[in-house]
Phi, psi and omega in degrees: 000322179296322179295320179297315180295322177295318178296318178297318178295319179296316179294322178295318179295319179297317179297320179295317179295316178300317180300313181295313181298319180296317179297321178294315180295324179297324178290329180281331183285138181274078176292142181211168176096149174227190185298337180268347185288147177281340174225157177208159172226108183248141176235125178236116182232118175057037178198184177247156180212133172248134183223119180245104183284138173234032182299143179274338178210070186298122181250351177120204181156208180218154181218126176241122177235125177227126179053043181197196181216154179218136172247113182250114183253113182253012183299328182265006178268146172257129183285140175303142180303333179276358183093186182217155179231126180237124178260125185236130172237124182227116182234120180055043181202191180218146180225135171240128178243122180256126181237155174298149184285000176256012175262140170273131181239120176256127183241123173247123183236151171233104184261134176234077182077020179232187181210161180217145176227127179250090180289339179290339182299325181296326181279341185299328183298328182270359182274151176294158182302328183268017179298145178303140184238129174248121176257128180242126175251115188236139171243122186232123178236114180051044180208193182214152178227129178233124177250121187234123177271137174215165177289187179300154182306320181296321178295317180296319180295317180297320179295321179294319181293329182274346181290139179292146182282000000 
């Protein structure tokens, strides 16, 4: 029991140190972009964040999540004709990325005790060769990344409203 309590204290201290260091780094990092921007750099530290992109020519960006969570909704974004590249770092947290079901999503991951699921990959086989492509390079440590394809927001809302309670 003493070993368990010591391990728990050590993990709690490590989480507190990571939290403090991340918040300091987040203040130093030049985060930019809003829902209308074609590129963004988002930092989420010890909190949650919802981001719904309405970019007219989404080219990508970067996302850092530490001890928190992020929901990134790209259904209303139009992908740049050259495609887009998104760099994702997730440590002790979780990220959900929602993409239109007509985008091809390529996921490269480096997992360190974490996991990633690219549900959009299943739909990619049926897409035309010139389908818009989003490439995601992710590093995940003790966290998770889920990429989920869905139709346009209005279609999803209509399906939810018609579902029996």
